[in-house]
C-alpha positions as CSV (number, residue, x, y, z in Angstrom):
1,M,38.2,-153.9,-13.8
2,L,36.3,-157.0,-15.2
3,D,34.4,-156.3,-18.8
4,I,30.4,-157.2,-18.2
5,K,28.9,-159.1,-20.4
6,T,25.2,-158.8,-20.6
7,N,21.4,-160.4,-21.1
8,P,18.6,-159.2,-20.1
9,N,17.6,-161.4,-17.6
10,D,21.2,-162.8,-16.2
11,R,23.9,-160.3,-17.0
12,L,27.5,-161.8,-17.5
13,Y,29.7,-159.4,-15.6
14,F,33.6,-159.4,-15.9
15,N,37.0,-157.8,-13.8
16,Q,39.7,-155.7,-15.7
17,Q,44.1,-155.6,-15.2
18,Q,47.0,-154.2,-16.6
19,N,56.3,-153.1,-13.0
20,P,57.0,-150.9,-10.4
21,I,58.9,-147.9,-11.5
22,A,60.1,-144.6,-9.7
23,Q,57.6,-143.0,-7.8
24,S,56.6,-139.1,-9.0
25,P,54.4,-138.3,-6.0
26,F,51.4,-135.1,-6.9
27,P,51.9,-132.2,-4.7
28,A,49.7,-131.9,-2.4
29,N,46.7,-129.6,-2.4
30,S,46.5,-127.7,0.2
31,D,43.6,-125.3,-0.3
32,L,41.2,-128.4,-0.1
33,L,41.8,-128.1,3.5
34,N,40.4,-124.1,3.5
35,P,37.8,-124.3,6.3
36,A,35.4,-122.5,3.5
37,I,35.5,-127.1,2.5
38,A,31.4,-128.3,2.0
39,P,29.8,-129.6,6.1
40,L,31.0,-133.1,5.8
41,N,26.5,-134.0,5.9
42,A,26.4,-132.5,2.6
43,S,26.6,-135.3,-0.3
44,G,29.0,-134.7,-2.6
45,Y,27.7,-134.3,-6.2
46,S,28.5,-133.4,-8.6
47,A,53.0,-133.4,-23.3
48,E,55.0,-135.6,-23.2
49,S,58.5,-134.0,-23.6
50,N,60.6,-135.7,-26.4
51,L,62.3,-139.6,-26.3
52,T,65.6,-139.5,-25.9
53,N,68.5,-142.4,-25.8
54,L,66.0,-144.7,-27.2
55,T,66.7,-148.9,-27.9
56,A,66.2,-151.6,-30.4
57,S,62.4,-152.9,-29.6
58,S,61.0,-155.8,-28.3
59,I,58.0,-157.0,-28.3
60,D,56.0,-158.2,-25.8
61,Q,52.0,-158.0,-26.3
62,H,50.1,-156.7,-22.6
63,K,46.9,-158.0,-21.3
64,Q,44.3,-155.5,-21.6
65,I,40.5,-155.9,-21.8
66,A,41.0,-152.6,-23.9
67,D,43.7,-150.5,-24.8
68,F,42.8,-147.9,-27.0
69,I,43.7,-144.0,-27.6
70,V,43.4,-141.3,-29.8
71,A,45.4,-138.2,-30.3
72,N,45.4,-134.3,-32.3
73,A,46.5,-133.4,-36.5
74,G,47.7,-130.5,-38.2
75,E,46.5,-129.8,-41.7
76,G,46.4,-130.7,-45.1
77,L,49.7,-131.8,-45.1
78,S,51.5,-134.3,-46.9
79,Y,54.1,-136.8,-47.9
80,S,55.1,-138.9,-50.6
81,A,58.7,-140.7,-51.0
82,S,60.1,-141.1,-54.4
83,D,60.9,-144.9,-53.8
84,R,58.1,-146.3,-54.9
85,V,58.6,-149.3,-57.3
86,T,56.1,-151.2,-59.8
87,G,56.7,-155.0,-60.4
88,D,59.1,-157.6,-59.8
89,V,61.9,-155.2,-58.9
90,A,65.4,-156.4,-57.2
91,D,65.5,-155.3,-53.0
92,S,68.5,-153.5,-53.7
93,Q,66.0,-151.3,-56.1
94,L,63.5,-150.5,-53.4
95,K,66.0,-147.9,-50.5
96,P,68.2,-145.5,-53.3
97,Q,70.9,-144.4,-50.4
98,S,70.5,-140.7,-52.0
99,Q,68.8,-138.1,-49.9
100,S,67.6,-134.6,-51.5
101,T,68.6,-131.5,-49.2
102,I,65.4,-129.7,-48.8
103,A,65.5,-129.1,-44.8
104,N,62.2,-126.5,-45.5
105,A,58.0,-127.5,-45.5
106,D,56.2,-124.4,-48.3
107,P,55.8,-122.0,-46.1
108,L,51.6,-121.4,-47.9
109,T,51.1,-125.0,-48.5
110,G,52.9,-126.4,-45.0
111,T,53.7,-129.9,-47.8
112,I,56.8,-130.8,-46.5
113,S,59.1,-132.6,-49.7
114,A,59.9,-136.8,-48.6
115,S,63.5,-136.0,-49.0
116,Q,62.9,-134.8,-45.1
117,L,62.0,-138.9,-44.9
118,N,65.8,-139.4,-44.5
119,V,64.5,-143.0,-46.6
120,A,68.4,-143.6,-46.6
121,D,67.6,-144.7,-43.0
122,P,65.4,-148.0,-43.0
123,G,63.8,-147.1,-39.4
124,N,63.4,-150.6,-38.2
125,S,63.3,-149.5,-34.4
126,L,61.6,-146.8,-32.1
127,S,65.2,-144.6,-32.1
128,T,65.5,-144.8,-35.8
129,A,61.9,-143.8,-36.4
130,R,61.1,-140.9,-39.0
131,N,60.2,-137.7,-37.4
132,I,56.2,-136.6,-38.8
133,V,54.9,-133.6,-37.7
134,G,51.3,-131.8,-39.0
135,V,49.1,-135.1,-37.3
136,E,48.0,-133.0,-35.5
137,N,44.5,-131.4,-37.4
138,G,45.7,-133.1,-40.2
139,S,46.4,-135.4,-42.5
140,I,49.9,-137.4,-43.4
141,S,50.4,-139.7,-46.2
142,L,53.7,-141.9,-47.0
143,T,54.4,-143.8,-49.9
144,D,57.1,-146.1,-49.1
145,F,57.9,-150.3,-48.7
146,V,58.8,-153.0,-46.5
147,G,60.6,-156.1,-47.5
148,T,63.7,-157.8,-47.4
149,G,66.3,-155.9,-45.4
150,D,63.9,-153.5,-44.5
151,S,61.3,-155.0,-42.8
152,H,60.4,-152.7,-40.8
153,D,59.9,-148.6,-41.0
154,F,59.0,-146.8,-37.8
155,Y,57.4,-143.1,-38.2
156,R,56.9,-141.3,-34.9
157,F,54.5,-137.9,-34.3
158,D,53.2,-136.2,-31.4
159,I,49.7,-134.8,-30.2
160,N,49.4,-132.3,-27.9
161,T,45.3,-132.5,-27.6
162,K,42.9,-134.8,-27.1
163,S,42.2,-136.8,-30.3
164,N,40.5,-139.2,-32.8
165,F,43.1,-140.8,-34.6
166,N,42.5,-143.1,-38.0
167,L,44.8,-144.8,-40.1
168,R,44.9,-146.7,-43.0
169,L,47.2,-149.0,-45.1
170,D,47.2,-149.8,-48.3
171,G,48.2,-149.9,-52.3
172,L,49.9,-153.7,-50.9
173,T,50.9,-155.9,-53.3
174,R,51.8,-158.3,-50.6
175,D,51.0,-158.2,-47.0
176,A,52.4,-156.6,-44.2
177,N,50.7,-155.3,-41.2
178,V,50.2,-152.0,-39.3
179,R,49.9,-151.1,-35.2
180,L,49.7,-147.5,-33.0
181,I,52.4,-147.7,-30.5
182,H,52.8,-145.8,-27.6
183,D,56.0,-146.1,-25.3
184,R,54.9,-145.5,-22.1
185,N,57.8,-146.2,-20.0
186,R,60.0,-144.4,-22.7
187,N,62.4,-147.2,-22.7
188,G,62.7,-147.2,-26.2
189,G,61.3,-150.6,-25.9
190,V,57.3,-152.1,-27.2
191,D,56.8,-154.1,-23.8
192,G,53.4,-154.9,-22.6
193,G,50.3,-153.1,-23.0
194,E,52.1,-150.5,-25.5
195,T,50.9,-151.2,-28.3
196,I,47.7,-149.1,-28.2
197,A,45.9,-151.0,-31.8
198,S,46.7,-152.9,-34.7
199,S,45.1,-154.5,-37.9
200,I,46.8,-157.9,-39.5
201,E,44.3,-158.2,-42.6
202,I,45.5,-160.8,-44.6
203,G,47.4,-160.6,-47.6
204,T,47.1,-157.5,-50.0
205,I,43.7,-156.1,-48.3
206,P,43.1,-152.6,-46.9
207,D,44.8,-152.5,-43.1
208,V,42.5,-149.9,-40.9
209,I,42.6,-148.3,-37.5
210,N,40.8,-146.5,-36.1
211,V,41.6,-145.1,-32.0
212,P,38.9,-142.8,-30.4
213,N,40.1,-140.2,-27.4
214,L,43.6,-140.5,-28.0
215,V,45.3,-138.6,-25.1
216,P,48.4,-136.0,-25.8
217,G,51.5,-137.6,-26.2
218,T,54.5,-139.3,-28.1
219,Y,53.1,-142.3,-30.4
220,Y,54.3,-144.3,-33.2
221,V,53.2,-146.3,-36.1
222,Q,55.0,-149.4,-37.3
223,V,54.4,-150.8,-40.9
224,S,56.1,-154.7,-40.8
225,S,56.0,-156.9,-43.7
226,F,54.9,-160.2,-42.4
227,F,57.5,-161.9,-44.4
228,N,60.8,-160.7,-44.2
229,N,61.0,-161.8,-47.8
230,N,57.6,-159.8,-49.2
231,S,58.7,-156.9,-50.4
232,T,56.0,-154.9,-50.9
233,N,55.0,-150.8,-51.5
234,Y,52.4,-149.5,-49.4
235,N,50.6,-146.2,-48.8
236,L,50.3,-145.0,-44.8
237,N,46.9,-142.1,-44.6
238,F,46.9,-141.1,-40.7
239,S,45.4,-138.3,-38.7
240,A,44.9,-136.8,-35.3
241,T,41.8,-134.8,-34.8
242,S,41.7,-132.6,-31.8
243,I,38.0,-133.3,-29.2
244,P,36.5,-129.6,-29.0
245,V,37.9,-129.0,-24.9
246,V,34.6,-129.7,-22.5
247,P,34.9,-126.9,-19.7
248,D,35.2,-128.1,-16.3
249,I,31.7,-128.6,-14.3
250,T,31.2,-126.6,-10.8
251,T,29.2,-128.7,-8.6
252,P,28.4,-127.9,-5.4
253,T,30.7,-130.4,-4.2
254,G,33.4,-128.6,-6.4
255,V,35.0,-127.8,-9.7
256,Y,34.1,-131.6,-11.6
257,N,36.7,-132.4,-15.1
258,T,34.9,-134.5,-17.6
259,N,38.3,-136.9,-17.4
260,Y,39.4,-136.6,-14.2
261,G,36.0,-135.7,-12.1
262,Y,37.3,-134.4,-8.6
263,G,41.0,-135.5,-8.7
264,L,43.3,-138.0,-7.5
265,V,42.1,-139.4,-3.9
266,N,44.3,-137.5,-1.3
267,A,44.6,-140.0,1.9
268,N,46.5,-136.8,3.8
269,A,43.8,-134.0,2.8
270,A,41.4,-136.5,3.6
271,V,42.0,-137.7,6.6
272,S,42.8,-134.4,7.4
273,H,39.9,-133.3,7.2
274,T,37.9,-135.9,9.0
275,L,40.1,-134.7,11.9
276,N,39.1,-131.2,11.3
277,R,42.9,-130.2,10.8
278,S,43.7,-126.9,9.1
279,S,46.6,-128.2,8.4
280,L,48.0,-131.3,6.2
281,F,50.4,-133.9,8.3
282,P,53.8,-133.2,7.6
283,D,55.3,-134.5,4.7
284,L,56.8,-137.4,4.2
285,P,60.1,-139.6,2.4
286,E,59.0,-141.0,-0.7
287,L,58.6,-145.0,-0.3
288,G,59.4,-145.6,-4.1
289,G,59.8,-148.5,-5.8
290,N,56.4,-151.2,-6.4
291,K,55.4,-149.0,-3.5
292,W,55.0,-145.5,-5.5
293,A,51.5,-145.2,-5.5
294,L,51.4,-145.1,-1.9
295,D,53.4,-142.0,-2.7
296,V,50.9,-140.9,-5.1
297,I,48.2,-140.6,-2.6
298,N,49.6,-139.7,0.5
299,A,48.7,-142.0,2.3
300,P,52.4,-142.8,4.5
301,E,52.0,-139.2,6.2
302,V,48.4,-140.5,7.7
303,W,49.5,-144.1,8.5
304,N,52.4,-141.5,10.2
305,Q,49.7,-140.4,12.9
306,N,48.7,-144.2,13.9
307,I,45.5,-144.5,11.5
308,T,46.3,-147.4,9.9
309,G,42.6,-149.1,9.5
310,N,42.3,-150.9,11.9
311,G,38.9,-152.0,12.8
312,I,37.7,-150.9,9.3
313,V,36.4,-154.6,7.3
314,V,37.0,-153.9,3.4
315,A,34.9,-156.9,1.6
316,V,36.9,-157.5,-1.9
317,V,33.4,-158.7,-4.4
318,D,35.3,-160.0,-6.9
319,T,36.9,-163.7,-7.9
320,G,37.8,-164.3,-4.7
321,V,40.7,-163.9,-2.6
322,D,43.8,-166.6,-1.4
323,Y,43.6,-166.0,2.5
324,T,47.0,-167.9,2.9
325,H,48.5,-165.4,1.3
326,P,51.6,-164.7,3.6
327,D,51.3,-160.9,2.6
328,L,47.2,-160.7,3.3
329,D,46.4,-164.0,5.9
330,G,46.8,-161.9,9.2
331,N,44.5,-159.4,8.2
332,I,41.8,-161.7,6.8
333,W,38.4,-161.0,8.7
334,Q,36.9,-163.4,10.6
335,N,33.5,-164.0,11.1
336,T,33.7,-164.6,14.9
337,D,29.8,-165.5,15.2
338,E,30.1,-168.5,14.1
339,I,32.1,-171.3,14.8
340,A,33.8,-173.2,12.5
341,G,33.9,-176.6,11.0
342,N,30.8,-177.5,13.3
343,G,28.1,-177.8,10.3
344,I,26.0,-175.3,12.1
345,D,25.0,-171.7,10.9
346,D,25.8,-170.3,14.9
347,D,25.4,-166.8,13.6
348,R,21.9,-167.5,11.2
349,N,22.7,-165.9,8.8
350,G,21.6,-168.1,6.3
351,F,25.9,-169.6,5.9
352,I,27.3,-172.4,7.3
353,D,30.5,-172.4,8.9
354,D,31.1,-168.9,6.6
355,I,33.5,-168.0,9.0
356,R,35.8,-166.0,6.6
357,G,33.6,-165.0,4.0
358,W,30.9,-166.7,1.1
359,D,32.0,-168.3,-2.4
360,F,29.0,-167.7,-4.4
361,V,30.2,-169.2,-7.3
362,S,30.4,-173.0,-6.0
363,S,28.3,-172.1,-2.9
364,D,30.1,-173.2,0.0
365,N,32.7,-171.2,2.3
366,D,35.3,-171.0,1.2
367,P,35.6,-168.1,-0.7
368,R,39.4,-168.7,-2.1
369,D,41.0,-167.4,-5.2
370,Q,40.2,-170.6,-7.5
371,I,42.6,-171.9,-10.1
372,D,40.1,-172.1,-13.2
373,N,41.5,-174.4,-16.1
374,N,39.7,-172.1,-18.9
375,P,42.0,-170.5,-21.6
376,I,40.5,-167.0,-20.7
377,G,40.9,-167.8,-17.2
378,K,44.5,-167.9,-16.5
379,N,44.9,-163.7,-18.0
380,F,41.8,-163.0,-14.3
381,Y,42.8,-165.3,-12.3
382,G,43.9,-163.8,-8.6
383,H,42.2,-160.6,-9.5
384,G,40.4,-160.5,-5.9
385,T,43.4,-161.0,-4.4
386,H,45.1,-158.5,-6.3
387,I,43.2,-155.6,-5.3
388,A,42.5,-157.3,-1.9
389,G,46.6,-156.7,-1.3
390,S,46.2,-153.0,-2.7
391,I,43.9,-152.4,0.1
392,A,45.5,-154.3,3.5
393,A,48.4,-156.3,2.1
394,E,50.7,-156.2,5.6
395,Q,52.9,-153.7,6.7
396,N,56.3,-156.0,7.1
397,N,59.4,-156.9,6.1
398,F,58.6,-158.4,2.5
399,G,56.4,-158.0,-0.9
400,I,54.0,-155.0,-0.9
401,T,52.3,-152.2,2.0
402,G,48.4,-152.2,1.2
403,V,46.3,-149.0,1.7
404,A,45.4,-149.1,4.7
405,P,47.5,-152.0,6.3
406,N,45.8,-152.8,9.8
407,A,42.2,-153.1,7.6
408,K,40.5,-156.8,7.3
409,I,39.7,-157.9,4.1
410,M,35.7,-160.1,3.4
411,P,36.6,-162.3,0.9
412,V,33.6,-162.2,-1.3
413,R,33.7,-164.7,-4.4
414,V,31.3,-164.0,-7.0
415,L,33.3,-164.3,-9.9
416,P,34.9,-167.3,-11.5
417,A,38.8,-167.1,-12.1
418,F,38.1,-165.9,-16.0
419,G,35.8,-163.5,-14.8
420,G,32.5,-163.7,-16.2
421,G,29.4,-164.0,-13.8
422,S,25.7,-163.1,-13.2
423,G,24.2,-160.3,-11.8
424,N,22.1,-162.4,-9.2
425,N,25.8,-163.5,-7.5
426,I,27.2,-160.1,-7.4
427,A,24.5,-158.8,-6.2
428,V,23.5,-161.3,-3.3
429,G,27.3,-161.1,-2.8
430,I,27.1,-157.1,-1.8
431,R,24.2,-157.9,0.4
432,Y,26.1,-160.6,1.4
433,A,29.3,-158.5,2.4
434,A,26.2,-155.6,3.9
435,D,24.9,-157.5,5.5
436,N,28.2,-159.0,7.7
437,G,29.4,-155.8,8.4
438,A,31.9,-154.4,5.8
439,N,32.5,-151.1,6.5
440,V,33.9,-150.6,3.0
441,I,32.3,-152.5,-0.1
442,N,35.0,-152.4,-3.8
443,L,33.6,-153.9,-6.9
444,S,36.4,-153.8,-8.8
445,L,33.7,-155.3,-11.9
446,G,31.2,-153.5,-14.1
447,S,29.7,-153.8,-18.0
448,E,29.5,-151.4,-20.5
449,F,26.7,-151.8,-21.8
450,S,23.8,-151.8,-19.4
451,P,23.2,-151.9,-16.1
452,S,21.5,-154.8,-13.6
453,T,18.9,-153.4,-11.5
454,Q,19.4,-156.5,-9.3
455,V,23.5,-154.9,-8.4
456,N,21.8,-151.8,-8.8
457,D,19.3,-152.3,-5.9
458,A,22.1,-154.7,-3.8
459,I,24.7,-151.5,-3.7
460,E,21.6,-149.3,-2.8
461,Y,20.9,-151.6,0.3
462,A,24.3,-152.1,1.3
463,N,24.5,-148.3,1.0
464,N,21.6,-147.6,3.9
465,K,23.4,-150.3,5.6
466,G,26.7,-148.5,6.0
467,S,28.9,-149.8,3.3
468,F,30.5,-147.7,1.4
469,V,30.9,-148.3,-2.0
470,V,33.9,-148.2,-4.9
471,M,33.0,-149.1,-8.5
472,S,35.9,-149.3,-11.2
473,A,35.1,-147.3,-14.1
474,G,36.3,-149.3,-16.6
475,N,39.0,-150.5,-19.2
476,S,37.1,-149.5,-22.6
477,G,38.9,-145.4,-22.2
478,V,34.9,-144.3,-23.4
479,S,34.2,-141.0,-22.6
480,Q,31.9,-142.0,-19.3
481,P,32.2,-145.0,-16.5
482,G,29.9,-148.2,-17.1
483,Y,28.0,-149.8,-14.9
484,P,27.3,-150.4,-12.1
485,A,29.9,-147.3,-12.1
486,R,27.7,-144.7,-13.9
487,N,25.4,-145.0,-10.9
488,A,28.0,-142.8,-8.2
489,D,25.8,-139.3,-9.5
490,R,23.6,-141.5,-6.8
491,L,25.3,-143.9,-5.3
492,G,28.9,-145.1,-4.4
493,I,32.2,-143.8,-6.3
494,A,33.3,-144.4,-9.1
495,V,37.5,-144.5,-9.7
496,G,39.8,-144.2,-13.0
497,S,43.0,-145.1,-13.6
498,I,46.1,-142.9,-13.7
499,D,49.6,-143.0,-14.7
500,V,52.4,-142.7,-12.3
501,N,53.0,-138.7,-14.1
502,G,49.6,-138.3,-13.3
503,R,48.3,-138.8,-16.8
504,M,45.3,-140.9,-17.6
505,A,45.2,-144.3,-18.1
506,D,44.3,-144.9,-22.0
507,T,41.9,-147.1,-21.3
508,S,40.2,-145.7,-18.0
509,N,36.9,-144.5,-19.0
510,R,36.2,-141.4,-17.9
511,A,34.2,-138.8,-15.5
512,G,31.6,-137.8,-18.3
513,S,29.7,-135.0,-19.1
514,T,27.1,-135.7,-16.2
515,A,28.8,-134.8,-13.0
516,L,29.0,-137.9,-10.4
517,D,31.3,-139.1,-7.3
518,Y,33.8,-139.6,-9.4
519,L,38.0,-139.8,-8.6
520,V,40.4,-141.0,-10.3
521,A,43.7,-142.8,-8.6
522,P,47.1,-145.2,-9.1
523,G,45.9,-148.0,-11.6
524,V,48.7,-148.6,-13.6
525,D,51.7,-150.9,-13.3
526,I,50.5,-152.2,-9.8
527,S,52.7,-154.7,-8.0
528,S,50.3,-157.0,-5.8
529,T,49.9,-160.4,-3.9
530,I,48.3,-162.9,-6.2
531,P,47.5,-166.7,-5.2
532,N,50.3,-169.1,-4.4
533,D,52.3,-166.7,-2.5
534,D,53.1,-164.6,-5.5
535,Y,53.1,-161.1,-6.6
536,K,52.0,-159.5,-10.2
537,V,52.1,-156.6,-12.1
538,E,48.6,-155.3,-13.4
539,S,46.9,-152.2,-14.7
540,G,43.8,-151.4,-15.4
541,T,40.5,-149.4,-12.7
542,S,40.3,-152.5,-10.7
543,M,44.1,-152.1,-9.8
544,A,42.7,-147.8,-8.7
545,A,39.5,-148.7,-7.3
546,P,41.7,-150.6,-4.3
547,H,43.6,-147.9,-3.4
548,V,40.2,-145.5,-2.9
549,A,39.0,-148.4,-1.4
550,G,42.1,-148.0,1.1
551,V,42.0,-144.2,1.5
552,A,38.2,-144.8,2.4
553,A,39.0,-147.1,5.4
554,L,41.6,-145.0,6.3
555,V,39.0,-141.8,6.5
556,L,36.9,-144.4,8.6
557,N,39.8,-144.9,11.2
558,A,39.7,-141.4,11.9
559,N,36.3,-141.2,12.3
560,P,34.1,-144.4,12.0
561,T,30.3,-142.6,12.9
562,L,30.5,-141.1,8.9
563,T,28.4,-142.7,6.7
564,P,28.6,-143.2,3.2
565,A,27.4,-140.1,2.2
566,Q,29.7,-138.1,4.1
567,V,32.7,-140.2,2.9
568,E,32.3,-139.5,-0.1
569,N,32.0,-135.3,-0.1
570,I,35.4,-135.5,2.2
571,L,37.3,-137.7,-1.3
572,T,35.8,-135.9,-3.8
573,T,36.1,-132.8,-1.8
574,T,39.5,-133.2,-1.1
575,A,40.8,-134.8,-4.3
576,N,44.0,-133.2,-5.3
577,R,43.9,-132.3,-9.3
578,N,47.2,-130.5,-9.9
579,G,49.6,-132.2,-12.1
580,L,46.7,-134.7,-13.8
581,T,46.1,-134.8,-17.2
582,G,44.4,-136.6,-20.3
């Protein structure tokens, strides 16, 4: 989803993003097909293990709109290294090669001797990081240095509950920097998107990192000298304070979790329920590779019943769609009431020659993803095409496959390539999609700050016209969705992001304490189509929403007469809660 910047009159909207990895499907929740499920006309409201075999790190910062996490801490623990120096001291004196034999912490105070930090080990990679205990609900204090021969220090710690993380680096005599790292793919390297937060204050100014809502897991703190020969002492203090667990909420639709809402969208359970089956469709072998997300939501089992989205139109209201992409070109919606190239509004819908959608940014009939030379734009180029691929990329012998591989994509361009756009364009784009027969509308866009009356009214209009609206929750890592997804207590459905292991993405906005129609879907390291016949891996709730839109297309393929409220109810009551964390 793109972040939305706003002003009082014409709010500026943005979209959002974030490598194929081995699949890890979640178990189907067979209880969800119990005959006691609410009738379809009821509107639905509602620890990571230790890392092994680590290798040296390589830094490749990955773009994200917001990438923040927080964790847990331990009580009053304090580390104090004994190798602090003052003044101009030779580098050879900075790292003593001796080590105390003290092995245990004081059983009364919990204080652990600095000798346990193994100061003879420079800690220059994740694999040589010093293990620190007691961060969870406590405060760790370290005194050490970085400089010639030891330009980096890494510290490793675990937290078991969601927490608020705080760090301060001070006592500097030369410039040093600090960052918080999460080795998500457990490969022992610092890859794209794995730097959660960093501080690079100039000179000896203290560096501070504060990260709310850090999810359980294994984390690393890296302290680095600005230049290899810039030897400096430092004091490092960090803590993680547990956030109280909010109990699940019981709603007429089912059990609602403040993090992941009603759970993971489940195509097999949703379509089985739509067809009034008493059991799920039989399991199929996993696709794996860059199609792991399809395994996670159980889409292949539905395809095996010849339900692939045929006859369903999904509007992608976004930066446009490259309708010439070979993995999409056969699934682009055609306005059969319009005659191409005659300069006449044949269907009298107010748009001339809109044979494949409309561009509300350039006000023409070519809703293709555009190349934008704005330097910011390169971060978002192809956003709408990426979303379209996740929904309905063709089921062929190359590339990827969408959740509903026979659905049609209606391109509606309301955002320029760099992502910023007006609420008015988005609103008219939503109305255009509804007026021209879109069964499902995907909105991978939003604002973290304030709602747009224009957009809200357009969503209500589309809902009343029979269009099911799917909205990405946002990528700020906060406790509730941004707008318009926060309005899913009334209209449409909000979608958060999970990874291959069922953990909510650090950046994904959570469901919140007010029950609304909120689901999670795969949104971390999603491979999909981008312009110029290419493919790319991205992450974000923008990438999660189209998976729910695709499942909605499968449900409507199974029963095209369903209302948006009925589709919402089916998706929320059949969601899978098993194996979700964070």
